[in-house]
C-alpha positions as CSV (number, residue, x, y, z in Angstrom):
1,M,-11.2,-11.2,3.6
2,R,-11.7,-10.0,-0.1
3,T,-9.9,-7.4,-1.8
4,I,-12.0,-4.0,-2.1
5,A,-9.2,-2.3,-4.2
6,Y,-5.8,-3.0,-5.7
7,R,-3.7,-0.2,-7.4
8,P,0.0,-1.8,-8.9
9,F,2.7,0.6,-8.5
10,D,3.2,2.9,-11.5
11,T,6.0,2.5,-14.0
12,S,8.3,4.8,-12.5
13,L,8.1,3.3,-9.2
14,R,8.8,0.1,-10.1
15,A,11.8,1.2,-12.3
16,I,13.4,2.7,-9.1
17,L,12.3,-0.7,-7.4
18,F,14.4,-2.8,-10.0
19,V,17.7,-1.2,-9.5
20,G,18.6,-3.0,-6.4
21,P,17.8,-6.4,-7.8
22,A,19.0,-6.1,-11.0
23,I,22.3,-5.0,-9.6
24,L,22.2,-8.1,-7.1
25,L,21.3,-10.1,-10.5
26,L,24.6,-8.8,-12.3
27,V,26.7,-9.3,-9.3
28,A,25.5,-12.9,-8.8
29,L,25.5,-13.7,-12.4
30,L,29.2,-13.0,-12.4
31,N,29.9,-15.5,-9.5
32,V,27.8,-18.5,-10.7
33,D,30.7,-20.8,-10.7
34,S,29.6,-21.1,-7.0
35,P,26.7,-22.2,-5.4
36,A,26.4,-18.8,-3.2
37,G,26.0,-17.2,-6.6
38,W,23.5,-19.4,-8.0
39,I,21.2,-18.9,-4.6
40,V,21.7,-15.1,-4.8
41,A,20.7,-15.0,-8.6
42,G,17.8,-17.4,-8.0
43,A,16.6,-14.7,-5.2
44,A,17.1,-11.6,-7.2
45,V,15.2,-13.1,-10.0
46,A,12.5,-13.7,-7.3
47,V,12.4,-10.4,-6.4
48,L,12.2,-8.9,-9.8
49,I,9.1,-11.3,-10.4
50,I,7.4,-9.9,-7.2
51,I,8.1,-6.5,-8.0
52,T,6.8,-6.8,-11.8
53,F,3.6,-8.6,-10.9
54,F,2.6,-8.6,-7.5
55,S,3.7,-5.2,-6.0
56,G,1.1,-2.1,-5.3
57,V,-1.2,-0.3,-2.9
58,R,-4.6,-2.9,-1.4
59,V,-7.2,-2.7,0.6
60,R,-9.1,-6.0,1.9
61,A,-12.0,-6.2,4.2
62,D,-14.7,-8.3,5.8
63,E,-17.3,-7.8,8.2
64,T,-14.6,-8.2,11.1
65,S,-11.8,-6.0,9.9
66,V,-10.2,-4.3,7.3
67,A,-6.6,-4.7,6.0
68,V,-4.3,-1.9,4.3
69,S,-1.4,-3.0,2.9
70,L,1.6,-2.0,0.4
71,V,2.2,-5.4,-1.5
72,P,4.7,-7.3,-0.7
73,F,6.5,-4.9,1.7
74,W,4.2,-4.0,4.8
75,G,0.5,-4.3,5.7
76,K,-1.7,-3.6,8.8
77,R,-4.9,-5.2,9.7
78,L,-7.5,-3.0,11.7
79,R,-10.7,-4.1,13.5
80,W,-13.6,-2.3,12.6
81,S,-14.1,-1.2,16.3
82,E,-10.8,0.7,16.1
83,V,-11.9,2.6,13.3
84,E,-13.7,5.7,13.7
85,S,-14.4,7.0,10.4
86,V,-13.2,6.4,6.6
87,F,-13.1,9.0,4.1
88,V,-11.8,10.2,0.6
89,E,-9.1,12.8,0.9
90,E,-7.0,14.5,-1.6
91,V,-3.3,13.9,-0.4
92,R,0.2,15.3,-2.2
93,P,2.8,12.8,-1.7
94,F,6.1,14.6,-2.0
95,E,4.8,17.7,-0.2
96,D,2.8,16.1,2.7
97,F,5.0,13.2,3.1
98,G,8.2,12.9,1.1
99,G,7.3,10.7,-1.4
100,W,5.7,7.2,-2.3
101,G,5.5,4.2,-0.3
102,I,5.1,3.6,3.2
103,K,5.8,7.3,4.7
104,G,4.9,8.6,8.1
105,S,4.6,12.6,8.6
106,Q,4.2,14.5,11.5
107,K,2.6,17.2,9.5
108,R,-0.5,15.2,8.0
109,H,-0.3,13.0,11.4
110,G,-0.6,9.5,9.7
111,I,1.1,6.9,7.4
112,L,0.5,7.2,3.6
113,L,0.6,3.9,1.4
114,S,0.9,5.3,-1.9
115,A,1.8,3.8,-5.6
116,G,2.0,7.4,-7.0
117,D,-1.7,8.6,-6.8
118,T,-3.1,11.6,-4.8
119,R,-6.6,10.6,-4.1
120,S,-6.8,8.3,-0.9
121,V,-8.9,6.6,1.4
122,K,-8.5,7.7,4.9
123,F,-8.8,5.7,7.8
124,V,-8.9,7.3,11.5
125,L,-9.0,5.0,14.2
126,T,-10.0,5.8,17.9
127,D,-6.9,6.2,19.2
128,G,-6.0,9.1,16.8
129,R,-3.9,7.1,14.5
130,R,-4.4,7.5,10.5
131,Y,-3.7,5.6,7.5
132,L,-3.8,6.8,4.3
133,V,-4.0,4.6,1.3
134,A,-3.8,6.4,-2.2
135,L,-5.8,4.5,-4.7
136,G,-6.7,7.1,-7.6
137,D,-9.6,6.5,-9.4
138,G,-10.5,3.6,-7.5
139,T,-10.9,5.3,-4.2
140,D,-14.7,6.4,-4.5
141,A,-15.7,3.1,-5.3
142,A,-13.5,1.6,-2.3
143,V,-15.2,3.8,0.0
144,R,-18.7,2.7,-1.3
145,E,-17.6,-0.9,-0.8
146,L,-16.4,-0.1,2.6
147,R,-19.5,1.4,3.6
148,S,-21.3,-1.8,2.8
149,L,-19.0,-3.9,5.2
150,A,-18.7,-1.3,8.2
151,P,-20.7,-2.3,11.1
152,Q,-23.8,0.1,10.9
153,G,-23.7,3.0,13.1
154,T,-20.6,2.5,14.7
155,V,-17.7,3.5,11.8
156,D,-18.3,7.1,10.0
157,V,-18.1,6.4,6.6
158,R,-18.3,9.0,4.0
159,F,-16.7,11.0,1.2
160,A,-14.4,14.1,1.2
161,E,-16.6,17.5,2.0
């Protein structure tokens, strides 16, 4: 499975994610006289490194399936046989889903994976579930790449109308 598109979290979202591990690191550093303090400090540093260098929104695909994920927090693998259509759609993360990240909405009937962008790849499954992956400028290129990987005649891959 190869990466079709990857969009790292924007700076403001990373700053929000930094708060918890940074507080945990400060508390651990005040307790380095115990082994537990060192373990907590190491875990907090590891989480800060992951958030800094590896967090974002990713779409991966091959001839059998497509995977959407909010790295390193959540991911879902979809078999092409489950996918009815793939297309570009504009989304307003705060108005439609209540923010960035992994957001579900009854209003838009789907799950949004967003790092702060509005242009998204929308996957509609045969059972009606919907996944939107906000990739920003990389959205059109991702849909073109998915078009080449999707089984011919079984998945409707198109751009927004």
